[in-house]
C-alpha positions as a Python dict, from the first residue, in 0.01 Angstrom:
ca = {
    (1, 'M'): (0, 0, 0),
    (2, 'T'): (-116, 341, -101),
    (3, 'H'): (21, 662, 47),
    (4, 'E'): (-325, 818, 92),
    (5, 'D'): (-490, 590, 348),
    (6, 'G'): (-234, 322, 430),
    (7, 'R'): (-472, 39, 325),
    (8, 'S'): (-383, -251, 98),
    (9, 'E'): (-548, -234, -239),
    (10, 'G'): (-845, -464, -275),
    (11, 'R'): (-875, -538, 96),
    (12, 'P'): (-1218, -462, 249),
    (13, 'E'): (-1232, -226, 537),
    (14, 'E'): (-1403, -482, 762),
    (15, 'E'): (-1115, -730, 731),
    (16, 'R'): (-868, -503, 909),
    (17, 'P'): (-814, -578, 1281),
    (18, 'T'): (-962, -344, 1532),
    (19, 'A'): (-742, -131, 1755),
    (20, 'G'): (-809, -343, 2059),
    (21, 'G'): (-744, -687, 1919),
    (22, 'W'): (-484, -897, 1754),
    (23, 'A'): (-511, -1043, 1408),
    (24, 'A'): (-327, -1343, 1280),
    (25, 'P'): (-150, -1320, 949),
    (26, 'G'): (-431, -1516, 787),
    (27, 'G'): (-691, -1268, 905),
    (28, 'G'): (-861, -1496, 1160),
    (29, 'A'): (-1019, -1358, 1475),
    (30, 'P'): (-823, -1387, 1799),
    (31, 'D'): (-913, -1639, 2063),
    (32, 'P'): (-1017, -1453, 2382),
    (33, 'G'): (-917, -1747, 2602),
    (34, 'A'): (-571, -1793, 2461),
    (35, 'P'): (-285, -1718, 2700),
    (36, 'R'): (-122, -1383, 2663),
    (37, 'P'): (251, -1367, 2584),
    (38, 'S'): (492, -1260, 2853),
    (39, 'F'): (782, -1016, 2814),
    (40, 'A'): (947, -1137, 3133),
    (41, 'P'): (1235, -1387, 3134),
    (42, 'P'): (1139, -1749, 3207),
    (43, 'G'): (1052, -1804, 3569),
    (44, 'Q'): (961, -1442, 3642),
    (45, 'E'): (626, -1271, 3646),
    (46, 'A'): (567, -1011, 3377),
    (47, 'P'): (513, -658, 3508),
    (48, 'P'): (190, -484, 3420),
    (49, 'G'): (205, -294, 3093),
    (50, 'P'): (123, 69, 3038),
    (51, 'P'): (-243, 171, 3016),
    (52, 'S'): (-230, 178, 2639),
    (53, 'A'): (-127, -189, 2635),
    (54, 'Q'): (-397, -317, 2876),
    (55, 'D'): (-716, -497, 2798),
    (56, 'P'): (-993, -242, 2825),
    (57, 'A'): (-1234, -508, 2955),
    (58, 'S'): (-1029, -665, 3233),
    (59, 'G'): (-741, -422, 3281),
    (60, 'A'): (-494, -710, 3228),
    (61, 'P'): (-181, -647, 3036),
    (62, 'G'): (-225, -687, 2666),
    (63, 'W'): (9, -784, 2386),
    (64, 'A'): (172, -511, 2180),
    (65, 'A'): (207, -581, 1811),
    (66, 'P'): (535, -507, 1640),
    (67, 'G'): (391, -191, 1494),
    (68, 'G'): (324, -54, 1841),
    (69, 'A'): (-58, -99, 1856),
    (70, 'A'): (-170, -253, 2182),
    (71, 'G'): (-439, -514, 2188),
    (72, 'G'): (-639, -683, 2464),
    (73, 'A'): (-623, -1024, 2304),
    (74, 'A'): (-341, -1272, 2292),
    (75, 'P'): (-194, -1415, 1974),
    (76, 'P'): (-337, -1743, 1853),
    (77, 'E'): (-186, -2077, 1935),
    (78, 'G'): (136, -2136, 1745),
    (79, 'A'): (224, -1768, 1719),
    (80, 'P'): (580, -1676, 1825),
    (81, 'Q'): (616, -1594, 2193),
    (82, 'W'): (830, -1278, 2247),
    (83, 'Q'): (1015, -1290, 2577),
    (84, 'G'): (1285, -1055, 2701),
    (85, 'A'): (1481, -803, 2499),
    (86, 'P'): (1578, -877, 2139),
    (87, 'Q'): (1894, -1079, 2096),
    (88, 'W'): (2095, -785, 1965),
    (89, 'Q'): (2018, -596, 2287),
    (90, 'Q'): (2125, -886, 2507),
    (91, 'Q'): (2468, -920, 2346),
    (92, 'A'): (2761, -735, 2501),
    (93, 'W'): (2916, -450, 2308),
    (94, 'G'): (3268, -579, 2374),
    (95, 'P'): (3525, -526, 2648),
    (96, 'P'): (3552, -180, 2801),
    (97, 'P'): (3836, 42, 2682),
    (98, 'P'): (4161, 19, 2880),
    (99, 'P'): (4198, 272, 3161),
    (100, 'R'): (4395, 590, 3104),
    (101, 'P'): (4510, 730, 3437),
    (102, 'G'): (4790, 932, 3279),
    (103, 'I'): (4917, 1049, 2943),
    (104, 'V'): (4853, 726, 2749),
    (105, 'S'): (4605, 439, 2759),
    (106, 'L'): (4733, 131, 2937),
    (107, 'R'): (4772, -86, 2628),
    (108, 'P'): (5039, -139, 2361),
    (109, 'L'): (5105, 200, 2204),
    (110, 'L'): (5096, 318, 1845),
    (111, 'L'): (5318, 584, 1692),
    (112, 'G'): (5056, 854, 1752),
    (113, 'D'): (5020, 748, 2115),
    (114, 'I'): (5395, 778, 2171),
    (115, 'L'): (5430, 1120, 2008),
    (116, 'N'): (5115, 1257, 2173),
    (117, 'G'): (5227, 1119, 2508),
    (118, 'A'): (5570, 1281, 2471),
    (119, 'F'): (5399, 1616, 2414),
    (120, 'G'): (5131, 1543, 2673),
    (121, 'Y'): (5358, 1495, 2971),
    (122, 'I'): (5522, 1830, 2892),
    (123, 'R'): (5186, 2008, 2869),
    (124, 'G'): (5054, 1833, 3178),
    (125, 'N'): (5352, 1916, 3400),
    (126, 'P'): (5533, 2213, 3240),
    (127, 'K'): (5674, 2351, 3564),
    (128, 'T'): (5870, 2036, 3641),
    (129, 'V'): (5957, 1921, 3290),
    (130, 'L'): (6052, 2254, 3136),
    (131, 'G'): (6197, 2381, 3462),
    (132, 'L'): (6427, 2082, 3498),
    (133, 'A'): (6526, 2095, 3132),
    (134, 'A'): (6598, 2469, 3140),
    (135, 'M'): (6796, 2448, 3464),
    (136, 'L'): (7016, 2157, 3354),
    (137, 'S'): (7048, 2293, 3001),
    (138, 'A'): (7181, 2617, 3146),
    (139, 'V'): (7442, 2424, 3344),
    (140, 'I'): (7533, 2218, 3039),
    (141, 'A'): (7563, 2516, 2803),
    (142, 'L'): (7745, 2760, 3032),
    (143, 'L'): (8105, 2641, 2999),
    (144, 'P'): (8084, 2559, 2626),
    (145, 'S'): (7947, 2909, 2562),
    (146, 'L'): (8230, 3067, 2759),
    (147, 'G'): (8475, 2849, 2571),
    (148, 'A'): (8327, 2963, 2237),
    (149, 'G'): (8370, 3327, 2336),
    (150, 'S'): (8728, 3269, 2449),
    (151, 'L'): (8800, 3083, 2126),
    (152, 'L'): (8683, 3382, 1924),
    (153, 'N'): (8913, 3609, 2125),
    (154, 'D'): (9207, 3382, 2044),
    (155, 'L'): (9120, 3389, 1674),
    (156, 'D'): (9093, 3767, 1676),
    (157, 'R'): (9433, 3786, 1848),
    (158, 'L'): (9588, 3560, 1585),
    (159, 'S'): (9440, 3758, 1297),
    (160, 'A'): (9573, 4079, 1451),
    (161, 'Q'): (9923, 3929, 1476),
    (162, 'V'): (9908, 3817, 1114),
    (163, 'E'): (9805, 4165, 1001),
    (164, 'A'): (10091, 4316, 1203),
    (165, 'G'): (10342, 4083, 1037),
    (166, 'T'): (10431, 3898, 1357),
    (167, 'S'): (10578, 3554, 1304),
    (168, 'L'): (10357, 3271, 1434),
    (169, 'V'): (10629, 3008, 1431),
    (170, 'G'): (10615, 2818, 1759),
    (171, 'V'): (10308, 3010, 1879),
    (172, 'F'): (10022, 2795, 2003),
    (173, 'P'): (9700, 2938, 1857),
    (174, 'F'): (9475, 2884, 2162),
    (175, 'S'): (9521, 2991, 2520),
    (176, 'T'): (9524, 2760, 2819),
    (177, 'G'): (9201, 2916, 2946),
    (178, 'T'): (9022, 2835, 2621),
    (179, 'L'): (9132, 2473, 2626),
    (180, 'G'): (9034, 2440, 2991),
    (181, 'L'): (8688, 2582, 2929),
    (182, 'L'): (8631, 2354, 2631),
    (183, 'A'): (8747, 2042, 2820),
    (184, 'A'): (8540, 2128, 3127),
    (185, 'G'): (8243, 2200, 2901),
    (186, 'V'): (8262, 1851, 2750),
    (187, 'L'): (8268, 1696, 3098),
    (188, 'V'): (7979, 1907, 3223),
    (189, 'Q'): (7779, 1829, 2912),
    (190, 'F'): (7832, 1458, 2967),
    (191, 'V'): (7724, 1465, 3332),
    (192, 'G'): (7439, 1712, 3284),
    (193, 'A'): (7288, 1532, 2986),
    (194, 'A'): (7300, 1200, 3175),
    (195, 'V'): (7132, 1344, 3485),
    (196, 'L'): (6867, 1518, 3275),
    (197, 'S'): (6786, 1194, 3091),
    (198, 'G'): (6758, 1003, 3418),
    (199, 'V'): (6534, 1260, 3586),
    (200, 'L'): (6306, 1289, 3283),
    (201, 'A'): (6282, 907, 3264),
    (202, 'T'): (6144, 910, 3618),
    (203, 'V'): (5898, 1188, 3534),
    (204, 'I'): (5770, 1010, 3222),
    (205, 'G'): (5732, 682, 3411),
    (206, 'M'): (5515, 849, 3672),
    (207, 'A'): (5320, 1045, 3411),
    (208, 'V'): (5203, 714, 3262),
    (209, 'L'): (5050, 635, 3603),
    (210, 'G'): (4887, 979, 3626),
    (211, 'R'): (5126, 1119, 3888),
    (212, 'R'): (5291, 1459, 3860),
    (213, 'L'): (5627, 1493, 4026),
    (214, 'G'): (5767, 1822, 4144),
    (215, 'I'): (6128, 1917, 4082),
    (216, 'R'): (6234, 1809, 4430),
    (217, 'E'): (6042, 1482, 4405),
    (218, 'A'): (6199, 1404, 4068),
    (219, 'F'): (6551, 1465, 4198),
    (220, 'A'): (6476, 1264, 4514),
    (221, 'A'): (6350, 973, 4306),
    (222, 'V'): (6655, 962, 4079),
    (223, 'S'): (6926, 1051, 4333),
    (224, 'P'): (6982, 687, 4447),
    (225, 'R'): (7038, 596, 4081),
    (226, 'I'): (7289, 871, 3992),
    (227, 'G'): (7582, 628, 3990),
    (228, 'A'): (7404, 388, 3755),
    (229, 'V'): (7287, 678, 3537),
    (230, 'L'): (7643, 806, 3497),
    (231, 'G'): (7758, 450, 3436),
    (232, 'V'): (7512, 405, 3149),
    (233, 'A'): (7614, 741, 3003),
    (234, 'G'): (7982, 646, 3038),
    (235, 'L'): (7935, 314, 2858),
    (236, 'L'): (7745, 482, 2576),
    (237, 'A'): (8020, 746, 2553),
    (238, 'L'): (8281, 471, 2528),
    (239, 'L'): (8084, 314, 2247),
    (240, 'G'): (8080, 650, 2068),
    (241, 'A'): (8455, 690, 2117),
    (242, 'A'): (8509, 340, 1980),
    (243, 'W'): (8315, 424, 1663),
    (244, 'M'): (8519, 742, 1619),
    (245, 'A'): (8845, 552, 1666),
    (246, 'L'): (8741, 291, 1411),
    (247, 'A'): (8640, 564, 1166),
    (248, 'A'): (8981, 727, 1212),
    (249, 'G'): (9146, 388, 1157),
    (250, 'V'): (8958, 346, 828),
    (251, 'L'): (9073, 694, 722),
    (252, 'I'): (9435, 614, 807),
    (253, 'G'): (9419, 280, 626),
    (254, 'G'): (9275, 438, 312),
    (255, 'T'): (9536, 714, 322),
    (256, 'L'): (9816, 457, 347),
    (257, 'V'): (9678, 270, 47),
    (258, 'I'): (9669, 593, -155),
    (259, 'A'): (10020, 692, -42),
    (260, 'A'): (10161, 351, -138),
    (261, 'S'): (10079, 398, -503),
    (262, 'P'): (9921, 689, -691),
    (263, 'D'): (9736, 439, -908),
    (264, 'A'): (9567, 294, -597),
    (265, 'A'): (9379, 618, -520),
    (266, 'P'): (9039, 483, -637),
    (267, 'L'): (9094, 170, -432),
    (268, 'G'): (9186, 366, -121),
    (269, 'I'): (8886, 598, -155),
    (270, 'G'): (8656, 302, -214),
    (271, 'L'): (8788, 125, 94),
    (272, 'M'): (8731, 436, 306),
    (273, 'L'): (8374, 479, 182),
    (274, 'L'): (8297, 111, 231),
    (275, 'G'): (8448, 108, 579),
    (276, 'W'): (8260, 418, 690),
    (277, 'T'): (7933, 279, 551),
    (278, 'V'): (7972, -50, 738),
    (279, 'L'): (8070, 133, 1057),
    (280, 'G'): (7769, 363, 1027),
    (281, 'L'): (7529, 72, 984),
    (282, 'V'): (7675, -122, 1276),
    (283, 'A'): (7678, 189, 1497),
    (284, 'A'): (7311, 260, 1414),
    (285, 'W'): (7217, -100, 1493),
    (286, 'V'): (7396, -95, 1828),
    (287, 'Y'): (7256, 249, 1914),
    (288, 'V'): (6897, 133, 1865),
    (289, 'R'): (6954, -184, 2066),
    (290, 'T'): (7094, 17, 2360),
    (291, 'S'): (6866, 322, 2331),
    (292, 'L'): (6640, 220, 2623),
    (293, 'A'): (6919, 168, 2877),
    (294, 'M'): (6850, 495, 3061),
    (295, 'P'): (6479, 428, 3137),
    (296, 'V'): (6572, 73, 3233),
    (297, 'T'): (6838, 169, 3486),
    (298, 'V'): (6615, 434, 3648),
    (299, 'L'): (6280, 253, 3657),
    (300, 'E'): (6401, -105, 3705),
    (301, 'R'): (6686, -8, 3941),
    (302, 'V'): (6960, -214, 3777),
    (303, 'G'): (7325, -140, 3713),
    (304, 'A'): (7474, 6, 3397),
    (305, 'G'): (7582, -324, 3240),
    (306, 'R'): (7252, -495, 3316),
    (307, 'A'): (7063, -195, 3181),
    (308, 'L'): (7240, -221, 2846),
    (309, 'A'): (7173, -596, 2832),
    (310, 'R'): (6809, -541, 2926),
    (311, 'S'): (6765, -281, 2652),
    (312, 'W'): (6925, -524, 2408),
    (313, 'R'): (6666, -791, 2496),
    (314, 'L'): (6367, -556, 2490),
    (315, 'T'): (6444, -430, 2140),
    (316, 'R'): (6498, -779, 1996),
    (317, 'G'): (6263, -824, 1702),
    (318, 'S'): (6152, -458, 1710),
    (319, 'W'): (6463, -294, 1564),
    (320, 'W'): (6299, -138, 1260),
    (321, 'R'): (6006, 1, 1457),
    (322, 'V'): (6228, 152, 1727),
    (323, 'F'): (6469, 284, 1465),
    (324, 'G'): (6190, 453, 1269),
    (325, 'I'): (6042, 620, 1578),
    (326, 'L'): (6382, 738, 1701),
    (327, 'L'): (6471, 868, 1354),
    (328, 'L'): (6144, 1062, 1332),
    (329, 'T'): (6207, 1200, 1681),
    (330, 'S'): (6556, 1310, 1580),
    (331, 'V'): (6420, 1490, 1272),
    (332, 'I'): (6155, 1670, 1479),
    (333, 'T'): (6397, 1778, 1752),
    (334, 'S'): (6659, 1890, 1499),
    (335, 'M'): (6407, 2107, 1316),
    (336, 'V'): (6282, 2261, 1640),
    (337, 'A'): (6637, 2321, 1763),
    (338, 'Q'): (6731, 2493, 1438),
    (339, 'V'): (6424, 2716, 1451),
    (340, 'V'): (6503, 2814, 1811),
    (341, 'T'): (6881, 2856, 1796),
    (342, 'V'): (6936, 3011, 1452),
    (343, 'P'): (6803, 3357, 1552),
    (344, 'F'): (7044, 3367, 1847),
    (345, 'S'): (7335, 3259, 1628),
    (346, 'V'): (7250, 3528, 1374),
    (347, 'A'): (7233, 3789, 1650),
    (348, 'G'): (7574, 3681, 1779),
    (349, 'A'): (7725, 3697, 1428),
    (350, 'I'): (7585, 4047, 1377),
    (351, 'A'): (7739, 4156, 1708),
    (352, 'M'): (8076, 4018, 1598),
    (353, 'V'): (8059, 4215, 1273),
    (354, 'L'): (7943, 4542, 1429),
    (355, 'L'): (8183, 4524, 1724),
    (356, 'E'): (8477, 4361, 1551),
    (357, 'G'): (8796, 4353, 1752),
    (358, 'T'): (8636, 4438, 2087),
    (359, 'A'): (8595, 4226, 2398),
    (360, 'L'): (8223, 4304, 2403),
    (361, 'A'): (8177, 4123, 2071),
    (362, 'A'): (8299, 3796, 2220),
    (363, 'V'): (8079, 3845, 2526),
    (364, 'L'): (7768, 3908, 2318),
    (365, 'Y'): (7846, 3615, 2091),
    (366, 'G'): (7890, 3380, 2387),
    (367, 'A'): (7570, 3509, 2550),
    (368, 'S'): (7366, 3454, 2234),
    (369, 'I'): (7500, 3101, 2193),
    (370, 'F'): (7424, 3032, 2559),
    (371, 'L'): (7064, 3154, 2539),
    (372, 'G'): (6998, 2962, 2219),
    (373, 'S'): (7140, 2641, 2366),
    (374, 'V'): (6937, 2672, 2686),
    (375, 'L'): (6611, 2739, 2506),
    (376, 'G'): (6670, 2468, 2247),
    (377, 'G'): (6765, 2211, 2509),
    (378, 'A'): (6468, 2300, 2730),
    (379, 'I'): (6232, 2221, 2443),
    (380, 'T'): (6392, 1926, 2266),
    (381, 'A'): (6542, 1723, 2553),
    (382, 'P'): (6207, 1654, 2728),
    (383, 'F'): (6046, 1542, 2403),
    (384, 'A'): (6331, 1305, 2313),
    (385, 'S'): (6338, 1159, 2665),
    (386, 'G'): (5960, 1121, 2659),
    (387, 'V'): (5972, 921, 2336),
    (388, 'A'): (6244, 691, 2475),
    (389, 'G'): (6052, 639, 2799),
    (390, 'L'): (5726, 557, 2620),
    (391, 'L'): (5906, 320, 2385),
    (392, 'Y'): (6036, 137, 2691),
    (393, 'V'): (5686, 116, 2842),
    (394, 'D'): (5538, 5, 2510),
    (395, 'L'): (5787, -278, 2459),
    (396, 'R'): (5732, -405, 2812),
    (397, 'M'): (5356, -402, 2750),
    (398, 'R'): (5399, -601, 2431),
    (399, 'R'): (5650, -852, 2564),
    (400, 'E'): (5583, -884, 2937),
    (401, 'G'): (5221, -779, 2991),
    (402, 'L'): (5311, -466, 3185),
    (403, 'D'): (4980, -315, 3075),
    (404, 'L'): (4792, -578, 3277),
    (405, 'R'): (4988, -492, 3589),
    (406, 'L'): (4929, -120, 3537),
    (407, 'Q'): (4559, -175, 3465),
    (408, 'A'): (4516, -375, 3785),
    (409, 'A'): (4681, -101, 3988),
    (410, 'A'): (4466, 167, 3822),
    (411, 'Q'): (4140, -24, 3874),
    (412, 'E'): (4221, -97, 4237),
    (413, 'G'): (4308, 267, 4298),
    (414, 'R'): (4641, 177, 4457),
    (415, 'D'): (4896, 453, 4506),
    (416, 'V'): (5191, 309, 4316),
    (417, 'G'): (5536, 448, 4249),
    (418, 'P'): (5835, 358, 4033),
    (419, 'E'): (5849, 16, 4199),
    (420, 'I'): (5569, -104, 3971),
    (421, 'Y'): (5818, -107, 3684),
    (422, 'L'): (6048, -354, 3858),
    (423, 'A'): (6091, -662, 3642),
    (424, 'E'): (5934, -973, 3787),
    (425, 'P'): (6216, -1205, 3896),
    (426, 'A'): (6248, -1562, 3780),
    (427, 'P'): (6158, -1827, 4039),
    (428, 'G'): (6429, -1854, 4301),
    (429, 'T'): (6592, -1520, 4219),
    (430, 'A'): (6571, -1178, 4377),
    (431, 'A'): (6397, -884, 4217),
    (432, 'P'): (6625, -620, 4059),
    (433, 'G'): (6693, -350, 4312),
    (434, 'G'): (6539, -552, 4593),
    (435, 'P'): (6693, -752, 4876),
    (436, 'A'): (6868, -1069, 4773),
}
C-alpha cells in the first residue's frame, strides 16, 4: 500500500467497496437480503447503532467494519458473526487488592511493609505514640541519670582524697545514696520498659485496623494486662540473667584451667571463647523465638508462660526471617540513638571539664544524660515495638489466616477492637482471655 493515496498497487478504483456497503475479502458484492450481524449477547435484542452506522435507505442499524467504516449491508453468508465485547474485554483483571484500613495492607507483609508500617503508625498518631514514649522514657531515665551524677560526685571525692594523700584502706568508694539510686533505676527501667512495650503493642494492633488510640485509651486497654506484661518482662529478664551467669561460669572455668598450669593458657582461652560463642548463639536463638511474647500477651490476653510458648510456636520455621528483621531494626535504632544522644553526652563532658570539682558539673552532666536518654527512647522505642507488633501480625496472617478475618471485618465495616486478635480456640476449649 502506498503512502500517497492508501490504495493497493494494481487495484482498480472501481473494485474498492463504497462507503455505505460491505465487501467480502474476495471482492464480491454484498447481499442486500442477508441478515445483519448483532452486537448483543445471545437472546437479547441489539440496540440501534449510531447514525453513522445506520443504513441510509431504511434507517436500520448497519454493520461496522473493523476499520470503523459503517455500512448499510450485512456481511455475506459464512462471514464471522461478531457478538458482544472481545474476549480480552470480557475476562476479569484479577482479584481486587486487599483492603488497607490502617497502616498496612491486610495480607502477609514484606520487609518494606513492616518497616514502613513501623514508621507509619508513628506519623499517623504522633501525639499518642511519641507522647507515651517520651513520658515513660522520662520516668525510666530519671533515676539512672541521678545515679550517674551521684556516681561522678563520688569519683571526684575519691580523686580529691588521693591527691590529699588520704589513705583509702577500708573506705568504700561509693555512697549509699549512689547505690540506692542505681538499684532503683534498674527496677524502674525494668517496669517502665515493660509497660511501654505493652502499651505500644496495643497501639500498633489498633493501627493495623485503622483506629487511633489516645493516651488514656491506650492505658485503659493495657491496664488489665499489666500483671501479664510484667510477668513476660520478668521471665525475659530471668533468661538474660541466666545467660550472664553461664557466661560468668565459662569465665571462671577458663580461669581455673589457666591457673592449674601455665602451659594450659591456650586451652583455657580457647575454652572460654568456645563457650561464649556457643552461649551467644543459643541466646540469640532463644531471643528470636520469644521476641513476640509481648504482643501476644497484650493482644491475645494470655498469661506470661503461655505468651512465651505462643511466641515459640509462631516463630517456628521463620527464625532466619525474624532474626534478620530484628537485627536490621536493632542497627537502625542504635544508629538513631547514637545520633540523638552523643551531642548531649558531649555537652555533659564539656560541663565536667569546665566546672571540674563543683556540684554544678555533676548536675549538668546528669541533666544532659537525662535529656539524651528521653529523646533517644522517645524515638527508638516506638519503632522497635512497631516492628515486633507487625511481625506478630504478619506471622499470624501467614500461619492462621488472620488476614482473612481482618479483611472480613474491614469489608463489613464492623467496629472491632483488640478482641479480633484472640486466637480461635480448638473445639471444646475456651478462647484465651474469655470465659471458660
